[in-house]
N, C-alpha and C positions, 0 to 999 in steps of 0.2 A: 318395725319395729320402732315404736315410739319411746324415746327417754321421760321417766316421769321424775322430778324434784321431791322428794318427801321431805318432811320438816318436820318435827316432835320439839317437845321439851318435858322435863317431867310433869306429871300433873299437877306438883305445887303450884303452878303459876298463880300470884294473886288474881288478875283477870284475862278475859278475853281465852282464846281458844287455844289448843295445846297441839292439835296438828294441822297441817297445810299442805296440799300439793299443788304443784303443776307443770304443764311439758317443760322440757328443757327450755325450748327459745326462748317462754318466757320470764325463765330464772335469768338468762341472761342481758335481757332485755329491762327487768327491774335493775340489774346489777348493771347495767350501762347508764341507765337513766337515773338512777341514785348518784352515780358519780358525776353525771354531767351538771345534776344540780348542788350540787358543795359536797356530797358525802364522801370525805378520804377513809377507806376501808383500812383496817387497822390489821388485818390477816386473821385467818382462820387455824386452828390447830387442828388434830384429828384426837378423838375420841379414846382416851388411852384406857386399858382397865384400870379397875380399882388397885392393883397391886402393881403396878407400875414402878419401877424406880426414876422413871425420869420426871424432875422437880417442875421445870420447866420447857412444854414443849414448844420442837419450831414452827412460825407462823408458817402458812400456807395461802395459796392462791381458793379461789371460790367455785373452780372449778367442780362441781360434784364428783365423788369417785362412785366404786361398787356399792351396793349394801352392805359391805364388810369395812368398808373404810369411813367411815363416818367421821366427817369435821363439826367444829363447832363455831359460831359466831358469840362473842360475847356481847355479854347484855348495851353497855356502850354504841359498839358499833351496830350493832342490832337497832338500837334507839334512833342514833344517829343516820342509817338506811331508810327509817321511819320517814324521820324528818323532812329528808330528800326531797323523799316520793311526795309527802304532801306538797311540797315545792313546788314540783313537777306538776303534780294536779291543776295547781295554778294557773299553772302555765298558759299562756296566749297560744306558744308554740308544739303544748303536746300531741295535739290533733294529729298536727305537719309529722311530727318523728314517726308517730305510729303508722300513718300512712308511709309514711319513706319507707321505715322497719317493712312494713306490710309486702308493699312492693318490691323492695329488694328481696325477698325471702321468694317469693313468688317467681322472682327472675332467675332466680340460680334453682328452681324445680321444689323446693321445700314449702312448706302451708303457712300459708299468710295470716292466722289465726294466733300468732303469740302473746298478744295480750288480749285476751277473752275478755267480756264485759264482766268486771267485778272483779277482776285477780289484782288489777292497780289496790284497789278500796279494803279486799281482803288481804293481800299482804302486807299490806301496813299494819293493820289492825293485828295481824300474828308475828309481824316484827316487834311494834311496840310490847310485845308480850314480853321481851327480854331476852336470854341467853335461849339460842336455839340449836340443834343438832341436822343435821341432813345427808343424806344421801341420792345417786340415781340407781332406778331401776327401770325396769325394759317396761311397759304395759304388755307384753306379752308372756309374761313371764305370772304363775299364780302363785304368787307366796299368799299367805294369811299374813296384814299386817294387824288383828285387831287384837287389843291388850286385853 
């Protein structure tokens, strides 16, 4: 069973795409890369129902929850994450970091394809779109996510 992190934003986004997904190990590696290259995460919040009495939701981590527990990354945080990943892309150390991560995952019996070609660029483009929500789902489920 492979977990997929699904990200989305309202269709009102001024530019870029409104949906993106990647394997959980890729999400975790994007988070680590962002932090390594200067991103200072401000925390996520749970997506609250419109009629919620909670005015200021508590800050949460970036670990994706199930499909019923969507978390939100706010615009400034998403933009800062994208900027840090652009710094990572320009780093002469990026290839070695990806190789080391792949080797570590293979050594633990997990797949080594946590940062598939194009995922870094696609996530950067997506994050530059601003605020987004995310949750995890299993690849083995057959949920219909078409809107």
